[in-house]
C-alpha positions in Angstrom: 29.0 85.9 251.7 26.2 83.5 251.0 22.6 83.5 249.6 19.7 82.1 251.5 16.8 80.3 249.8 14.1 82.9 250.7 15.7 85.1 248.1 14.1 82.9 245.5 10.7 84.2 246.4 11.3 87.8 247.3 10.3 89.3 243.9 13.7 90.9 243.2 13.7 93.8 240.7 14.8 93.5 237.0 18.2 94.9 237.7 20.5 93.0 240.2 24.1 93.7 241.0 26.3 91.7 243.4 29.6 93.1 241.9 32.7 93.8 244.0 32.0 91.3 246.7 33.8 88.2 247.8 31.5 85.6 246.3 33.0 82.3 245.5 29.7 80.5 244.6 26.1 81.2 243.5 23.4 78.6 244.0 22.3 77.3 240.6 18.6 77.9 241.4 19.0 81.4 242.8 17.1 83.1 239.9 14.7 80.3 239.1 11.6 82.4 239.8 13.0 85.7 238.5 12.2 85.5 234.8 11.8 89.3 234.6 15.5 89.8 235.3 17.0 92.2 232.7 20.4 93.2 234.0 22.7 91.0 236.1 26.1 92.1 237.3 28.3 89.6 239.2 31.6 91.1 238.2 34.7 91.6 240.4 34.2 88.6 242.7 36.8 86.0 243.7 37.1 82.9 241.5 33.3 82.6 241.4 31.6 79.3 240.6 29.1 79.9 237.8 26.8 76.9 237.6 25.2 75.9 234.3 21.6 76.2 235.5 21.9 79.7 236.9 20.6 81.4 233.8 18.2 78.7 232.7 15.0 80.8 233.2 16.4 84.2 232.2 14.4 84.7 229.0 14.3 88.5 229.6 18.0 89.1 230.4 19.5 91.8 228.2 22.8 92.6 230.0 25.1 90.2 231.7 28.5 91.2 233.3 30.6 88.4 234.7 34.0 90.1 234.2 36.9 89.7 236.5 35.4 86.6 238.3 38.1 84.0 237.7 36.3 82.0 235.0 38.6 79.6 233.1 36.2 78.4 230.5 32.7 78.9 229.0 30.7 75.8 228.7 28.1 75.0 226.0 24.8 75.4 227.9 25.7 78.4 230.0 23.7 80.9 228.0 21.3 78.5 226.2 18.1 80.3 227.1 19.3 83.9 227.0 17.9 84.7 223.6 17.3 88.3 224.4 20.8 89.0 225.7 22.3 92.1 224.0 25.4 92.8 226.0 27.7 90.1 227.4 30.9 91.0 229.3 33.3 88.1 230.2 36.5 90.2 230.1 39.3 90.0 232.7 38.8 86.4 233.5 41.3 83.5 233.0 39.5 82.2 229.9 41.7 79.8 228.0 39.0 77.8 226.2 35.5 78.4 224.9 33.0 75.8 223.8 32.3 76.2 220.0 28.6 76.4 220.6 28.4 78.5 223.8 27.0 81.5 221.9 24.8 79.7 219.4 21.4 80.9 220.9 22.5 84.5 221.5 20.8 85.8 218.3 20.1 89.2 219.8 23.6 89.9 221.0 25.1 93.2 220.0 28.2 93.6 222.2 30.5 90.8 223.2 33.6 91.6 225.4 36.2 88.8 225.6 39.1 91.1 226.2 41.9 90.6 228.8 41.8 86.8 228.9 44.3 84.1 227.9 42.7 83.0 224.7 45.2 81.6 222.1 42.7 80.3 219.6 39.0 80.6 218.8 36.7 77.9 217.5 36.0 78.3 213.8 32.2 78.9 214.0 32.2 80.6 217.4 30.3 83.7 216.2 28.4 82.2 213.2 24.9 82.6 214.7 25.3 86.1 216.0 23.4 87.9 213.3 23.0 91.1 215.3 26.5 91.4 216.6 27.9 95.0 216.3 30.9 95.1 218.7 33.4 92.4 219.5 36.3 93.1 221.9 39.2 90.6 221.9 42.1 92.8 222.8 44.7 91.8 225.4 44.6 88.0 224.7 47.2 85.7 223.3 45.9 85.2 219.8 48.6 84.5 217.1 46.5 84.3 213.9 43.8 86.6 212.6 41.1 84.5 211.1 38.8 86.7 209.1 36.4 83.8 208.4 35.4 84.0 212.1 33.5 87.2 211.2 32.0 86.1 207.9 28.3 86.4 207.5 27.8 89.0 210.3 25.9 91.7 208.6 25.8 94.4 211.3 29.4 94.2 212.5 30.9 97.7 213.3 34.0 97.1 215.5 36.5 94.2 215.8 39.2 95.0 218.4 42.1 92.6 218.3 44.7 95.0 219.7 47.5 93.9 222.1 47.6 90.2 221.1 50.4 88.2 219.5 49.0 88.1 215.9 51.8 87.3 213.5 49.9 86.1 210.5 46.4 86.4 208.8 44.7 83.2 207.7 43.6 83.2 204.0 39.9 84.1 203.9 37.4 81.8 202.1 34.9 84.6 201.8 34.2 88.3 202.6 33.3 89.9 205.9 32.1 93.4 206.5 33.2 95.7 209.4 33.5 99.4 209.9 36.5 99.4 212.2 39.3 96.8 212.6 41.9 97.3 215.3 45.0 95.2 215.1 47.2 97.6 217.1 50.2 96.3 219.0 50.6 92.9 217.5 53.5 91.2 215.6 52.5 91.6 212.0 55.4 92.0 209.7 53.5 92.4 206.4 50.4 94.4 205.5 47.4 92.0 205.4 46.4 91.7 201.7 42.8 90.7 202.6 42.2 94.3 203.7 42.6 95.4 200.1 41.0 92.6 198.2 38.4 91.1 200.5 37.1 93.5 203.1 35.3 96.8 202.9 36.7 98.5 206.1 36.3 102.2 206.9 39.1 102.4 209.5 42.1 100.1 210.2 44.6 100.5 213.0 47.8 98.6 212.4 50.0 100.8 214.6 52.7 99.4 216.9 53.3 96.3 214.9 56.5 95.1 213.2 55.7 96.1 209.6 58.8 96.1 207.3 57.1 96.2 204.0 53.8 96.7 202.1 53.9 94.5 199.1 50.5 94.0 197.4 50.0 91.9 194.3 46.8 92.6 192.4 44.5 89.7 191.6 
């Protein structure tokens, strides 16, 4: 499957899906003249090459789905101009590393799906600029430490899902973060996380299917 250059000038609609094909590459300038593009779905392709310049002119893009496309990393400038993006799905890839600044311009982002990847660690300030983030999905990765400071300063956060990882410990927080629902289901926690009592106002916590053997809390 390949794209031909006349597509650049055909006035494509604001919603484009090329999902569930056998694409292995997309020309970096395919959408150069499509600044009205609002929804782009390139999910479920085969080890697709996602060039840095592909989204350069997508100032109106609100939804992007690149799940299950064989991405191994997210590079810094990939979403640089997508300032109106509200939903980003990069789940079910082979992601092992993420550039610390890859999301820095996504100030409108509300939903971020990083689930079903191979992440073992997350850069310290990965989400620090996402002031409108509401839902973050990190389940089914290989994370071993819950770092609450990753979510500090995000005023609209509703759900953090870290279920089905390998979380054994929780890093000591340096400040408070707010979230309505925290899912740590099916990890390897042996102790009840104290920060849940003393640091974080959470409405619902799921710690089921861990390895808890005690709940020992020492008041401050």
